[in-house]
N, C-alpha and C positions, 0 to 999 in steps of 0.2 A: 387609416393610418399612412405617415408621411416617408417617403425615404428619406435616409440623411445625407446633404447635398456635400459634396468642397465645400470647406472652409472659404469664408471669406478673407479678405486681406486684412482687415480688422482681424477677426479671427483668429486669423494665424496670429497675429502682433499680440493680441491678446493672450492666446495659449503660453506664447512663447513666455510674456512679461511674468505670467503668472507661475510659470517652474520656475523661474530666477529667483522670485519675491517670496515664493511659500517653500517653506522647506518640506520634501517627501520624508519627514521623520517619522520617528514611533509615535509623538503627539500626532501628527496627520491617521495614522492606520488608526489609530485607536476612535480617533473621531468618525474615520468611517464604519468602523466596526460598529459604534455606537448607533451610527443613522441606520444603518443596514438592519439592526437585530428591531430598532425602533419600527421599521417598515416592513421587519419578518414576521413580527407578530401580529398585522393585520393579516397576513396569507394564512399563519397557523389558527388562527382564530377560526377561520371560515375550513381551515381541512380539517378541524376539531370536530367543528359541527357537523360534520357530514362522514368521517372517520375515514376520507378520500385524501389520495397522497394529489397534490397540484401538480401539473405540468407544464401550463403554458395558459393563453387564453386566446378564447377562441375567434372567428370572424364577428361576431356579433358582440365581442368583447366579455364574453362570461370564461370565470374561470372553469378550464379544460381539465378533468380529470387524468391519471394515467390508467391505462387497464388495467384490474383488478386481476385479470387472468395470467396476463405477464406483460410488462413492459420494461422498456431499456433503460427507461430516466426513472425507475422508482425508487431508487439508492440513492440518488442526489437531495430528496427532500430531508430524509433522515439524517442523510451526511452532513447537510448544512446545520441541522437544529446541533449535530455534534462539536461543529466549530464553534458554534456561538456557545456550547456548555464549556469549550478549552479556552474561549476569549475569557469567559464572565465566572467561570467555577459554579456558575448556580445552576443546583440541582432540576430545576425546572426544565431548562432545554435538554439535559440528560434523560427524563422523563419521557419528554415529546419524541427526542431520539428514539427508544426505546420500543415505545408505541406505535411508533409509522412504519419501523422495520419490518416489528412482529408480524404487521400485516402480509405480509412476501415471505417470510420463511419457508414454507413450504416449496418456494420456487428453487431451492437450492438444493431438490432431486432432478430438475431440468435436463435433459441432455439434448436435446435440440434446440439450441440455440447457444451462440459465444458471449451473450451481455453478461454472465452471471459476472466476472470480473469488475464491471463497470457498475453495478446492482449491488453486490455483498461489502466489495473491497472498500466502498464509498460508505455504506453502512456498518454494518457487522465490524469490518476492518476498523474505521476509526474507533468504534466502542470499544473491540478489542485493544486497540492502542491506547486509547486511555482509560478503561478501567482495567483491563487485566482479566475480565469477564469469561471464566471458561466455558459457558454454554454458548458465547461469542464465537470461539475459538471452535467447537464442534460444528456450527454453522461453515464457519469459512471452508474447516476441510472437507465437509461433503460436497459443497457448492464448486469446491477446486476437483474432487474430483469428477464429479460430473462434468465439468469444464475438459479436463482433460481426456475425456473419450472422444471428445471430437476431432484429435491430434491423427493426421495419418504420418506414418516413417514415409513411404514411398513418396507425399511431397514434403513434409518437413515443416508441415503448417497446421494451426487449428483451423476446421472450417469454420467459414462465419455463417453465413446463412443456408438454410434447406434450400434444396433447388425444386421441389414438387410442388409446393404451395403458394397462394400470392403471387404480386409481380413479380417475384424471383423467378417464379417457374417459366414464365415467359422471355426471358433473355437466352436462353440455351447454354446456361451452366452447368458444369459438372462439380467443378470444387474451389467458388469463389472463396478469395481471401480479402478481407479490407482492409484498409491503413488503419482502420479504426482498431481491428484487435491486437494492435499493439498497447491499448489502455488494458486489457485484459492480464498482461502480464505481473503486472505489479502484484497480483492477488498469489500468482504462482510461485514467484521469486521469494514473495512473503512467507508463503508456506512451508516451504522448504527451510527456511528461517528459523521458523517456531516449533516446527516437529522435527527436524533432521534427515528430512527423506527428499534426497535429491530427485524422486521422481518429477517432481511440480516444475524445478529447475532446469531440468534435463530439456523437459518440454518447451518454456519460456526460452531458453538460449537454441536452440533448434526452429524457434518459429524466428526469433529476433534474425537469426542469421538468414534466414530463407527469405525474407522481407527485405532485409540488406541487400541482396544479392539480386532480386527482382522486381522491386518495386519502383526504384530511384533513377529516375533520369540523368543526363550528364550536368544539366542544372541543379541539381538537388534537391530538384519539386520531387511529388510523388503521385504514380498514378493512385486513382481511388480503389481497382479494384484488379487482379491478378485472377484468373481462371484457369486452376490447373487439371489435368488427367490425375483422378487418382489412383490410377493402376500403375503409373511410371514417374509420375511427378513433372513431367512435361507440362509446359506454359502453352494453353487453349489461345489465350488475347491477355490484352491488358486496357480495361473498361472505366468505366467510371456509372456509377449510380446517382450520384447528388449533385455531379458538378456540371460545369455547362458543355464540357464534349470529353471525349476520351482522353484528348492530350493538351487540355487546361489544366489547371491547379487550383481545386476546389480546395477553399482558407482552410476549414475546421480540419480537412484531412491533411493540412502541412501542419496544424498543429498538431494532432495525434500524432503524427511521426515523431515530433521532436521532444513531445512529453515523453512517449516510450521510450526513447533510445538513452533519453535523460536518467529515465527511472531503471533501464539495463543497464548504466553504469555506476548507478548509485547500490545497485546489487553485485557487481561483479567485478569493478575495475575494469573491465574489457575497454581499454585507450581505442578501440574500433567504433565503439558506440558512443563517446565523449566525443569522435570526430564526425562522426555521422550528425550526431543532435548542435555539433557546433557549426555544418555545414547547413544543414535546414535553418537554423537561426537566423544565420549568414543572408538565406535564401529570403525568408521574412523579413528582417529590419532592410536591406537593400534593395527589397525590391520594389523598380519605379513604379508599381503600380499601385504600390500602397499609398493611402492620404495621409497627409502630414501630420492626422491626429494620431496615427497608429493604429488606426481600427480599421481592417481591411475588409473590402469586399467581401460581397460571399462567394467569390470566386475570382485568384488574381487575372486569370482571361478572360472576365466578361466582358463583353463587347460596348456596353450603354454607360460607360465612364462618363461623368461622374455620375449618370443617373441610376446607378445598380445600389439595391440593397447591400448595406453593410451588414456582418457578422460579428455581434459583439461576445458572442458564444466562443466564437474564435479567438476572438484578443484574449480572451478571458483563460480559456486555455493555455495559450503561448505564453502569456503574463506566467501563471505558474511555473510552466517547465522553464522558463527565461530564467526565473529567480532562484529557483534549485539550480540550474546551471549554472548558474553566474560562482555558486560556492566551489565547483571544481573545474572550471575554463580558466586559462590565463587570459581572455578575451575579454572584452569590457562591454557590457550588455546594459551598463547601469543608465545610460542615458534614454535607451530606447522603454526599459524599464518604467521608467520614472512618469517618461512622457503618456505611456498605456497607462500607467494609476491615476494621473492626471485627469486623462479623458474618461475614463470609464467612472470616474466620483465627478464630472462634469455635469451640468443640469441638461448636457446634449444625452448622456447615455444613463445617466443616474434617474431612476423617480421620483418624482417629487413625493414628499409624506401623503400619504392615502391613495395617490394615482396609482396607476399599473394593480390593480387587485394585489396589492401587498408585494409583488416580487419585487425586485432590487433594480435589476438593470432593464434597459428598453434595447429594439433595436437587433434581435437575434435572426437566425434565418435557422429552419429546421431542414428545407429540403425543396428550393425551388421547381425542380424537373417534375415533384411529387405536387405542387401546388400545395405545399403543408407547411404551415405555421411558419410564413416569412412574415418581417418584421412586427414580431412578438418578442414577448419575453420567454425565456427558457429555463426550467429548474434549473441545468446543468451549467448554465452561462451562470446563476446566482452561486452554486458551489463553488465554478472553481474560482470565480472572483472572490469568496471570502477563505478559499483556500490561499488565494496569493496574497491577501493581506496580510493573513498569518505568515505563512512563509518569510514575507518581507519585513514584518518585525524580527524575527529569528534572526534573520539576516543585520539586520541593524544591530539588532543588540550582539552577534558576536562578532562585529567589528568593533562593537566599541569595547 
C-alpha cells in the first residue's frame, strides 16, 4: 500500500474548485451515507458469514478481525450499524447492531481495562439512545461501574493500562493515563444523566480536570501519556506510546482531546472545557504541518514530511468533534469542516465500491511505533466518519 503524498498544485486547484462549486449540504450528506451503506454491506456480509467483528485489513489484504477475548475496537462495528439504522430507519441495521454487540456483552464486567467507554458507548449507548431498550441501559450501568473501579482519587484519573503484562510492563510505568481516556468520559456523563447518580459524573469531571492540568503543553498540543505515582498523584513522566517522540504531537491523540473536551462541555457547560476544545481545534486547524487537504500526518512532528503516512482516523475523529463544537463556539470552523468532509469523500480516501474489503475509508494508522495497522482501513475511522455525516446533517437542518 502506498503513502499519501502532498497534493500537486493541480490537485490543490481542483480541490478548491470542488469546494466552491459543490455544496456540502444535506443532499451531499445523504449521498455519502448512501454510498457508505452500499460499501458497508460488503463488510457486513463477511462479518455475518464468520460471526466476527471486522477491525482492519492485515498485511496480506485479508480482513483482520477483533479479538473475541477483548478488543478496544469491538464496539465500533455495531456502532456503525446503529448509525445506518438512525439514517435509514431500516430494521435490518438495528438487527445487525444488536447481533454483533451481543457477542461482547460479557465484557461489561471487565475491570482491568479502561476502554469500556469506547466499547459500550459506541454500541449499546447508541442503541439505548435510538431505541430506549432498558436491557441496553443495564449493560451500560454495569460497564460504567466496572470502569470507575479504575479511578484513583489520589491521582484524580482513571488508570489507562495495566503495567504488569504485555509491552506496557516494559516501560516502567506505575499509573499511566493516556489522552485517549478522555473518550471514555461520555459514558460516565451519560450514566449520571440517565440514572440520576452523580458518582459517574464526579469521576468524569475529576479525570477531565486532572488531564486539563497535566496533559497539555503551552501550544495546546497534548502529551500522549502521563505516568503518575498512585500513592500521592505526583507526575513521574510525560511520554508517548504511539507518537513519534515524547515531545511530538501524535495526531489521533490531539483528536481524542478535542472530542473529549467538546463532550465535557456538552454535559457540564463548564466554559473551561469549551475553551480547551477551542484551543485544541485551533492547534489542529492552524498547524503549519497539516497538509492542504486537512488530513493530518500520523504525527504532526514526524520528520519525513511529505512522505509520512496520513491518518484518516485522526481526521474523522476531529471532524466529528469540530461539527459538534461549532454548535457551542463563537469561532467559525465551517471552512475547515467542509474541506475535511470533501477530502474524506474524495477518491483519495473514500474506497471505490467493492474495494477495501468493504471498509469505507482508506489510509489510517494504528500505531507506527508498534508496526501495527499502518496505511490501512480501521473500523473506528469509519464509525467517526459516519457520526460526522449524521452530525453535519443535523447541524445544517438546525441552521435552516
